[in-house]
N, C-alpha and C positions, 0 to 999 in steps of 0.2 A: 503493500500500500504506500510505500514511501514515494513512488513515482506516479502517484495517481492524483489528478488525471494526467494524461501524457503531456510531455513538454511541447513547445511550439513546433519542434521538428516532427512531431507526430509520434505515435506509438511504434516502438521498434517491431520489425516483422521478422519472422523466422523463414528459413528456406530460401527460395529463389530471390526474394527482394531484400534479403538481409544486408546486401552491400550498399543499400541506400542510407545506412546508418554507420558511416566509417568510424565515428567516435566510439561506438560500442565495440567495434572489432579490435581496438587497440588493447583492451583489457585481456589478461590471461587468467586461466584457471578460475573462471566464473562458473557459478551454478545457476541453471535456469530452471524455472518451474512453470508449468502450464496447467491451468485449471480447466477441466473439461466437464461437460454434462454427462449424465449417465446414459442418455439416449441419443440416437442419431438426430441431427448432424453433429452433436457433441460440442457445439459452440456455446460459450457463455459471455456475458457482458458484465464487466466489473462496475458496480454501482455503490456509491457511498450514501448511506441513508442516515438522516437526522430526524428523530422524532422527539418533539417536546410534548409532555403529557400534561393534562389538566384534569381536575376532579378531586377525589379524596386525597388526603395527605400522603398516606402510604398503604399499600396492600400487596398481597402475594398474588402472582399470576404470571401471564406471559403476553407479549404483544407480537403479532405476526403481520406480515404484509402479503397479500395475494395479488399477483400480477396477472392481468387478463390481456390476451392478445386479440387481434382483429379476427382471428379464425376460430375463437371460442375456447382456446386452450388456456389453462390456468396453472400457476405454480405458486406454492406457499413457502414463505421463508420466515424463520424466527429472527426477531430483532433483539428481544431481551426477555429474560425469564428470572423469576425470583421475587424479591421485594421491589416493587415499583413505586417511585416517588413522584408526586405532583411537581410540576415546574422543572423537573430534571430533563436534560436532553440526552437521549440515548443515540449513540453513533455506532454504526456497523457497516463493514464492507460485505456486500452480497455479490455472488457470482450468479447472475440471473440468466436463466435459459431462454428468456423471451427478449428478442431484439427490441431495444428502446424505440426504434422506428415503427414497430408493430404493436406497441403497448396501447391498449384501448383505455384501460383504467387500472388503478391500484387501490385495493380495498384494505382498510385498517381493521384488524381483528384484535380484540382484547378478551382473553379468557381468564377468569378469576378462579382461584382455588375453591374447593368445595366449602371451606369453612369461612369464607368471606361473607360479610353481611349482605343480605339480599338487596338492600337499597343502595349499596355502594356502587358508584359509577366511575369510570375512568375513560378518558378519550384523548384524542390527539389534538393538541392546540395548534401545532404546526407539523408539517411533514415536508421535508426537502430531500430531493434525490439528485445527486450529481453522477452523471455517467461519463465514462471515458469515450474515446473515439470508437467507432464501430470496427470490429475485428473480422 
């Protein structure tokens, strides 16, 4: 996540177009990691998510985001779990399997634990998503 989003020269590419990034070729003994999806075409798009909560002061549960694409496919991702606090900003990097260009909507889900008071509510005051260049 240190190089997210990509620099002005663009996201480095592997394979045939790697020579477009000569500064990256000068380094030796580097380790490279590639995040892939479980299903074909195996592509993911790195996104940095910021969620600011509002509602009750503190409670146990988890917050998830569901990404919906234009073809009706959905994918759910966990942003935070445990004791959640009002007015706190939760930040997480997600490798989303839905291309940002095809994202139709993003749904906020909050699941409280079984022992939380019935009247207790928690919501997203703000939700910001930053995505890198398309891969």
